[in-house]
C-alpha beads as a LAMMPS data file, in Angstrom:
LAMMPS data file: protein, C-alpha beads

152 atoms
151 bonds

1 atom types
1 bond types

-500.0 500.0 xlo xhi
-500.0 500.0 ylo yhi
-500.0 500.0 zlo zhi

Masses

1 110.0

Atoms # bond

1 1 1 -437.197 366.917 -155.163
2 1 1 -440.787 365.858 -154.585
3 1 1 -443.190 366.049 -157.490
4 1 1 -445.984 368.563 -157.081
5 1 1 -449.511 367.197 -156.994
6 1 1 -453.031 368.589 -157.007
7 1 1 -453.760 369.835 -153.479
8 1 1 -450.193 371.098 -152.913
9 1 1 -449.425 374.750 -152.258
10 1 1 -447.996 376.269 -155.428
11 1 1 -444.388 377.413 -155.013
12 1 1 -444.236 381.211 -154.867
13 1 1 -441.995 383.143 -157.221
14 1 1 -440.983 386.619 -158.281
15 1 1 -439.430 387.135 -161.699
16 1 1 -439.422 389.589 -164.590
17 1 1 -441.901 389.479 -167.423
18 1 1 -441.472 390.423 -171.097
19 1 1 -441.685 394.119 -170.129
20 1 1 -439.018 393.929 -167.417
21 1 1 -441.694 394.230 -164.715
22 1 1 -441.405 392.098 -161.591
23 1 1 -444.290 389.665 -161.304
24 1 1 -445.068 387.464 -158.308
25 1 1 -447.504 384.613 -158.023
26 1 1 -448.854 386.404 -154.944
27 1 1 -449.946 389.282 -157.258
28 1 1 -452.704 386.928 -158.415
29 1 1 -454.122 386.112 -154.981
30 1 1 -457.860 385.594 -155.310
31 1 1 -457.587 384.693 -159.012
32 1 1 -457.297 381.328 -160.739
33 1 1 -454.026 381.106 -162.641
34 1 1 -453.153 378.940 -165.627
35 1 1 -449.378 378.661 -165.165
36 1 1 -447.978 376.969 -168.231
37 1 1 -444.361 375.976 -168.735
38 1 1 -443.027 375.681 -172.259
39 1 1 -439.551 374.980 -173.667
40 1 1 -438.774 377.852 -176.047
41 1 1 -440.183 380.961 -177.706
42 1 1 -440.829 380.785 -181.469
43 1 1 -440.683 376.996 -181.801
44 1 1 -443.594 375.184 -183.472
45 1 1 -445.203 373.510 -180.426
46 1 1 -444.645 376.465 -178.122
47 1 1 -446.028 378.897 -180.680
48 1 1 -449.116 376.701 -181.219
49 1 1 -449.700 376.570 -177.455
50 1 1 -449.235 380.332 -176.942
51 1 1 -451.493 381.150 -179.914
52 1 1 -454.171 378.772 -178.620
53 1 1 -454.144 380.588 -175.270
54 1 1 -454.204 383.915 -177.183
55 1 1 -457.139 382.859 -179.346
56 1 1 -459.135 381.754 -176.289
57 1 1 -457.867 384.430 -173.901
58 1 1 -461.089 386.423 -173.610
59 1 1 -463.072 383.244 -172.967
60 1 1 -460.599 382.204 -170.258
61 1 1 -460.715 385.675 -168.667
62 1 1 -464.515 385.600 -168.668
63 1 1 -464.347 382.345 -166.716
64 1 1 -462.008 383.947 -164.149
65 1 1 -458.655 382.631 -165.382
66 1 1 -455.366 384.506 -165.700
67 1 1 -452.741 383.073 -168.078
68 1 1 -449.009 383.131 -167.342
69 1 1 -446.417 381.468 -169.573
70 1 1 -442.976 380.540 -168.238
71 1 1 -439.841 379.563 -170.121
72 1 1 -436.116 379.958 -169.602
73 1 1 -435.903 382.474 -172.457
74 1 1 -434.883 386.087 -171.782
75 1 1 -437.170 389.103 -171.365
76 1 1 -436.022 390.294 -174.806
77 1 1 -436.923 386.951 -176.421
78 1 1 -440.328 387.010 -174.697
79 1 1 -440.968 390.570 -175.902
80 1 1 -440.270 389.559 -179.514
81 1 1 -442.501 386.474 -179.103
82 1 1 -445.285 388.619 -177.611
83 1 1 -445.056 391.176 -180.424
84 1 1 -444.793 388.643 -183.250
85 1 1 -447.934 386.761 -182.154
86 1 1 -449.861 389.544 -180.322
87 1 1 -449.866 387.610 -177.062
88 1 1 -452.084 389.344 -174.466
89 1 1 -450.744 387.630 -171.343
90 1 1 -447.691 387.640 -169.098
91 1 1 -444.565 385.719 -170.103
92 1 1 -442.093 385.081 -167.279
93 1 1 -438.361 384.964 -168.037
94 1 1 -436.936 382.171 -165.855
95 1 1 -433.349 382.307 -167.067
96 1 1 -432.069 381.055 -163.689
97 1 1 -434.410 378.032 -163.971
98 1 1 -435.478 378.553 -160.328
99 1 1 -439.208 378.513 -161.128
100 1 1 -438.794 375.532 -163.479
101 1 1 -436.988 373.636 -160.728
102 1 1 -439.513 374.627 -158.037
103 1 1 -442.327 373.222 -160.194
104 1 1 -440.365 370.109 -161.159
105 1 1 -440.405 370.837 -164.887
106 1 1 -436.655 371.164 -165.447
107 1 1 -435.460 367.726 -166.393
108 1 1 -433.873 365.336 -168.804
109 1 1 -435.315 365.255 -172.307
110 1 1 -434.292 363.521 -175.478
111 1 1 -434.550 364.489 -179.120
112 1 1 -433.048 362.771 -182.146
113 1 1 -431.251 360.309 -179.870
114 1 1 -429.522 363.032 -177.841
115 1 1 -430.225 363.586 -174.155
116 1 1 -430.233 367.092 -172.700
117 1 1 -431.718 369.146 -169.874
118 1 1 -434.707 371.337 -170.634
119 1 1 -438.209 372.445 -169.722
120 1 1 -440.792 369.689 -169.670
121 1 1 -444.058 371.122 -171.015
122 1 1 -446.649 371.137 -168.228
123 1 1 -449.611 373.246 -167.109
124 1 1 -450.646 373.979 -163.514
125 1 1 -454.040 375.379 -162.524
126 1 1 -453.673 377.344 -159.270
127 1 1 -456.697 378.608 -157.354
128 1 1 -457.032 382.001 -155.655
129 1 1 -455.646 380.566 -152.416
130 1 1 -452.426 379.444 -154.120
131 1 1 -453.332 375.743 -154.172
132 1 1 -452.676 373.620 -157.252
133 1 1 -456.049 372.208 -158.303
134 1 1 -455.019 370.467 -161.537
135 1 1 -451.853 369.508 -163.389
136 1 1 -451.846 368.747 -167.104
137 1 1 -448.871 366.499 -167.869
138 1 1 -449.654 365.714 -171.497
139 1 1 -450.322 369.111 -173.020
140 1 1 -452.040 369.247 -176.402
141 1 1 -450.310 372.345 -177.789
142 1 1 -453.066 373.030 -180.332
143 1 1 -455.859 372.681 -177.736
144 1 1 -454.185 373.720 -174.472
145 1 1 -456.978 376.089 -173.449
146 1 1 -459.640 373.457 -174.136
147 1 1 -457.741 371.029 -171.899
148 1 1 -458.067 373.602 -169.106
149 1 1 -461.748 374.251 -169.810
150 1 1 -462.464 370.509 -169.811
151 1 1 -461.304 370.375 -166.171
152 1 1 -464.061 372.677 -164.895

Bonds

1 1 1 2
2 1 2 3
3 1 3 4
4 1 4 5
5 1 5 6
6 1 6 7
7 1 7 8
8 1 8 9
9 1 9 10
10 1 10 11
11 1 11 12
12 1 12 13
13 1 13 14
14 1 14 15
15 1 15 16
16 1 16 17
17 1 17 18
18 1 18 19
19 1 19 20
20 1 20 21
21 1 21 22
22 1 22 23
23 1 23 24
24 1 24 25
25 1 25 26
26 1 26 27
27 1 27 28
28 1 28 29
29 1 29 30
30 1 30 31
31 1 31 32
32 1 32 33
33 1 33 34
34 1 34 35
35 1 35 36
36 1 36 37
37 1 37 38
38 1 38 39
39 1 39 40
40 1 40 41
41 1 41 42
42 1 42 43
43 1 43 44
44 1 44 45
45 1 45 46
46 1 46 47
47 1 47 48
48 1 48 49
49 1 49 50
50 1 50 51
51 1 51 52
52 1 52 53
53 1 53 54
54 1 54 55
55 1 55 56
56 1 56 57
57 1 57 58
58 1 58 59
59 1 59 60
60 1 60 61
61 1 61 62
62 1 62 63
63 1 63 64
64 1 64 65
65 1 65 66
66 1 66 67
67 1 67 68
68 1 68 69
69 1 69 70
70 1 70 71
71 1 71 72
72 1 72 73
73 1 73 74
74 1 74 75
75 1 75 76
76 1 76 77
77 1 77 78
78 1 78 79
79 1 79 80
80 1 80 81
81 1 81 82
82 1 82 83
83 1 83 84
84 1 84 85
85 1 85 86
86 1 86 87
87 1 87 88
88 1 88 89
89 1 89 90
90 1 90 91
91 1 91 92
92 1 92 93
93 1 93 94
94 1 94 95
95 1 95 96
96 1 96 97
97 1 97 98
98 1 98 99
99 1 99 100
100 1 100 101
101 1 101 102
102 1 102 103
103 1 103 104
104 1 104 105
105 1 105 106
106 1 106 107
107 1 107 108
108 1 108 109
109 1 109 110
110 1 110 111
111 1 111 112
112 1 112 113
113 1 113 114
114 1 114 115
115 1 115 116
116 1 116 117
117 1 117 118
118 1 118 119
119 1 119 120
120 1 120 121
121 1 121 122
122 1 122 123
123 1 123 124
124 1 124 125
125 1 125 126
126 1 126 127
127 1 127 128
128 1 128 129
129 1 129 130
130 1 130 131
131 1 131 132
132 1 132 133
133 1 133 134
134 1 134 135
135 1 135 136
136 1 136 137
137 1 137 138
138 1 138 139
139 1 139 140
140 1 140 141
141 1 141 142
142 1 142 143
143 1 143 144
144 1 144 145
145 1 145 146
146 1 146 147
147 1 147 148
148 1 148 149
149 1 149 150
150 1 150 151
151 1 151 152
């Protein structure tokens, strides 16, 4: 599978969010989307990243951004994560890993000397025409929103 790059058309998707509602990338036509992939709800790095986007959400909205988080967790897990941390944005449940694979973020990882397959943390900025304008490969979980703002 080819790696996505800035200038590529963002792969379309339709999946359920934390409320069981179907969400498609095409629903955001005309808006700039921060599509961030993270490994797991309620883990330290993922929580820091989600809370950073939460804390800066109004600022991002005022600059024309929409935030969408994607992980392979279930709708139920996302709902608990949303409620626990008062997250104001959409969380996509990609249990089939189709979206992860389409964006090239499902891959081999290692932790404590063990190798396993999982979500590689990455953020895509997608313009209103569905084109990827920026990709953040090395996400700073505590300053993820500032990384986005530094690109504009």
